[in-house]
LOKOL-616864 format. One record per residue (C-alpha): x, y, z; residue in one letter; residue number from 1. Coordinates in Angstrom, 1 decimal. Layout:
! LOKOL-616864
<x=X; y=Y; z=Z; lumgu=A; mido=NUM>
...
//
This chain:
! LOKOL-616864
<x=84.0; y=217.3; z=-32.2; lumgu=X; mido=1>
<x=80.6; y=217.5; z=-33.8; lumgu=X; mido=2>
<x=79.9; y=219.5; z=-36.9; lumgu=X; mido=3>
<x=76.7; y=220.3; z=-38.8; lumgu=X; mido=4>
<x=77.2; y=221.1; z=-42.5; lumgu=X; mido=5>
<x=74.4; y=222.6; z=-44.5; lumgu=X; mido=6>
<x=73.8; y=222.8; z=-48.2; lumgu=X; mido=7>
<x=71.1; y=223.6; z=-50.7; lumgu=X; mido=8>
<x=70.6; y=227.3; z=-50.2; lumgu=X; mido=9>
<x=70.4; y=229.8; z=-53.0; lumgu=X; mido=10>
<x=68.3; y=232.2; z=-55.0; lumgu=X; mido=11>
<x=64.9; y=231.2; z=-56.3; lumgu=X; mido=12>
<x=61.9; y=233.0; z=-57.7; lumgu=X; mido=13>
<x=58.6; y=233.1; z=-55.9; lumgu=X; mido=14>
<x=56.7; y=229.9; z=-56.3; lumgu=X; mido=15>
<x=59.9; y=227.9; z=-56.7; lumgu=X; mido=16>
<x=61.4; y=225.2; z=-54.5; lumgu=X; mido=17>
<x=64.6; y=224.5; z=-52.7; lumgu=X; mido=18>
<x=65.8; y=221.5; z=-50.7; lumgu=X; mido=19>
<x=68.1; y=222.1; z=-47.8; lumgu=X; mido=20>
<x=70.3; y=219.4; z=-46.3; lumgu=X; mido=21>
<x=72.2; y=219.2; z=-43.1; lumgu=X; mido=22>
<x=74.6; y=216.4; z=-42.1; lumgu=X; mido=23>
<x=76.0; y=215.9; z=-38.7; lumgu=X; mido=24>
<x=79.5; y=214.4; z=-38.4; lumgu=X; mido=25>
<x=82.2; y=213.8; z=-35.9; lumgu=X; mido=26>
<x=82.0; y=212.0; z=-32.5; lumgu=X; mido=27>
<x=78.3; y=211.3; z=-32.2; lumgu=X; mido=28>
<x=76.8; y=208.9; z=-29.7; lumgu=X; mido=29>
<x=73.2; y=209.7; z=-30.4; lumgu=X; mido=30>
<x=71.0; y=212.5; z=-31.9; lumgu=X; mido=31>
<x=67.7; y=213.5; z=-30.5; lumgu=X; mido=32>
<x=65.7; y=216.3; z=-32.2; lumgu=X; mido=33>
<x=66.8; y=218.0; z=-35.3; lumgu=X; mido=34>
<x=65.4; y=221.0; z=-37.0; lumgu=X; mido=35>
<x=65.6; y=224.3; z=-38.9; lumgu=X; mido=36>
<x=65.5; y=227.9; z=-37.8; lumgu=X; mido=37>
<x=65.8; y=231.1; z=-39.8; lumgu=X; mido=38>
<x=66.6; y=234.7; z=-39.3; lumgu=X; mido=39>
<x=65.8; y=237.5; z=-41.6; lumgu=X; mido=40>
<x=67.6; y=240.9; z=-41.5; lumgu=X; mido=41>
<x=66.2; y=243.0; z=-38.6; lumgu=X; mido=42>
<x=64.2; y=240.1; z=-37.2; lumgu=X; mido=43>
<x=64.7; y=237.6; z=-34.4; lumgu=X; mido=44>
<x=65.5; y=234.0; z=-35.1; lumgu=X; mido=45>
<x=62.4; y=231.8; z=-35.5; lumgu=X; mido=46>
<x=61.7; y=228.1; z=-35.5; lumgu=X; mido=47>
<x=60.8; y=226.8; z=-39.0; lumgu=X; mido=48>
<x=60.5; y=223.0; z=-38.4; lumgu=X; mido=49>
<x=61.6; y=220.3; z=-36.1; lumgu=X; mido=50>
<x=61.6; y=216.5; z=-36.2; lumgu=X; mido=51>
<x=62.1; y=213.8; z=-33.7; lumgu=X; mido=52>
<x=64.1; y=210.6; z=-34.3; lumgu=X; mido=53>
<x=60.7; y=208.8; z=-34.7; lumgu=X; mido=54>
<x=59.5; y=211.3; z=-37.3; lumgu=X; mido=55>
<x=57.2; y=213.5; z=-35.3; lumgu=X; mido=56>
<x=57.2; y=217.0; z=-36.8; lumgu=X; mido=57>
<x=56.4; y=220.5; z=-35.8; lumgu=X; mido=58>
<x=56.1; y=223.5; z=-38.1; lumgu=X; mido=59>
<x=55.8; y=227.3; z=-37.9; lumgu=X; mido=60>
<x=52.3; y=228.4; z=-39.0; lumgu=X; mido=61>
<x=53.9; y=230.5; z=-41.7; lumgu=X; mido=62>
<x=55.4; y=227.5; z=-43.5; lumgu=X; mido=63>
<x=52.9; y=224.7; z=-42.7; lumgu=X; mido=64>
<x=51.6; y=223.1; z=-45.9; lumgu=X; mido=65>
<x=54.5; y=224.4; z=-47.9; lumgu=X; mido=66>
<x=57.6; y=223.1; z=-46.2; lumgu=X; mido=67>
<x=58.4; y=219.5; z=-45.2; lumgu=X; mido=68>
<x=61.1; y=218.4; z=-42.8; lumgu=X; mido=69>
<x=62.5; y=214.9; z=-42.9; lumgu=X; mido=70>
<x=65.5; y=213.0; z=-41.6; lumgu=X; mido=71>
<x=67.7; y=210.0; z=-42.4; lumgu=X; mido=72>
<x=68.8; y=208.7; z=-39.0; lumgu=X; mido=73>
<x=71.3; y=206.3; z=-40.5; lumgu=X; mido=74>
<x=73.1; y=209.2; z=-42.2; lumgu=X; mido=75>
<x=72.6; y=211.7; z=-39.3; lumgu=X; mido=76>
<x=71.0; y=214.1; z=-41.8; lumgu=X; mido=77>
<x=68.0; y=216.4; z=-41.7; lumgu=X; mido=78>
<x=66.3; y=217.9; z=-44.8; lumgu=X; mido=79>
<x=64.0; y=220.8; z=-45.4; lumgu=X; mido=80>
<x=61.9; y=220.7; z=-48.6; lumgu=X; mido=81>
<x=60.6; y=224.2; z=-49.3; lumgu=X; mido=82>
<x=57.9; y=224.5; z=-51.9; lumgu=X; mido=83>
<x=55.8; y=227.5; z=-53.0; lumgu=X; mido=84>
<x=58.4; y=229.8; z=-51.7; lumgu=X; mido=85>
<x=57.5; y=233.4; z=-51.0; lumgu=X; mido=86>
<x=59.7; y=236.5; z=-50.7; lumgu=X; mido=87>
<x=59.0; y=236.6; z=-47.0; lumgu=X; mido=88>
<x=60.8; y=233.2; z=-46.7; lumgu=X; mido=89>
<x=64.0; y=235.1; z=-47.5; lumgu=X; mido=90>
<x=66.4; y=234.5; z=-44.5; lumgu=X; mido=91>
<x=69.5; y=232.7; z=-43.3; lumgu=X; mido=92>
<x=68.5; y=229.2; z=-42.5; lumgu=X; mido=93>
<x=70.2; y=227.4; z=-39.6; lumgu=X; mido=94>
<x=70.3; y=223.7; z=-39.0; lumgu=X; mido=95>
<x=70.0; y=222.6; z=-35.4; lumgu=X; mido=96>
<x=70.5; y=219.2; z=-33.7; lumgu=X; mido=97>
<x=70.5; y=218.0; z=-30.1; lumgu=X; mido=98>
<x=73.5; y=215.6; z=-29.9; lumgu=X; mido=99>
<x=75.3; y=213.6; z=-27.3; lumgu=X; mido=100>
<x=79.0; y=213.2; z=-28.4; lumgu=X; mido=101>
<x=79.4; y=210.5; z=-25.8; lumgu=X; mido=102>
<x=77.1; y=208.4; z=-23.7; lumgu=X; mido=103>
<x=76.6; y=211.4; z=-21.4; lumgu=X; mido=104>
<x=75.2; y=214.9; z=-22.0; lumgu=X; mido=105>
<x=73.2; y=216.3; z=-24.8; lumgu=X; mido=106>
<x=73.7; y=219.8; z=-26.1; lumgu=X; mido=107>
<x=72.5; y=221.9; z=-29.0; lumgu=X; mido=108>
<x=74.7; y=222.1; z=-32.1; lumgu=X; mido=109>
<x=74.2; y=224.6; z=-35.0; lumgu=X; mido=110>
<x=75.1; y=224.8; z=-38.6; lumgu=X; mido=111>
<x=76.9; y=227.8; z=-40.1; lumgu=X; mido=112>
<x=73.7; y=229.0; z=-41.8; lumgu=X; mido=113>
<x=72.8; y=229.0; z=-45.5; lumgu=X; mido=114>
<x=71.2; y=232.0; z=-47.3; lumgu=X; mido=115>
<x=67.8; y=231.5; z=-49.0; lumgu=X; mido=116>
<x=66.7; y=234.4; z=-51.1; lumgu=X; mido=117>
<x=63.3; y=234.4; z=-52.8; lumgu=X; mido=118>
<x=62.7; y=237.1; z=-55.4; lumgu=X; mido=119>
<x=59.2; y=238.4; z=-56.3; lumgu=X; mido=120>
//
């Protein structure tokens, strides 16, 4: 089976930085898009950033210019560099990847989520 394992969350003061990592492992034939989503208490899940295998990126307006998504295709890993963090960035961050375990059929896989807390 396929697993996504996240790391790098934690507590940081406003203006600080964190770097999240998410590595896919298991039976993987190929990976298409990868990205990050977040959900704050009482709010719906929202897209943060996505990246294609070729490096094309997409960002939520709220994080554009502060966050950078990247990936290492050889290691099946996606990263999220978060700079100039604000209290409103506080949320559980989820890694997402569109993966084909075999030569047929892609599906979405999700990480367990990692807490990011930004204090004022």
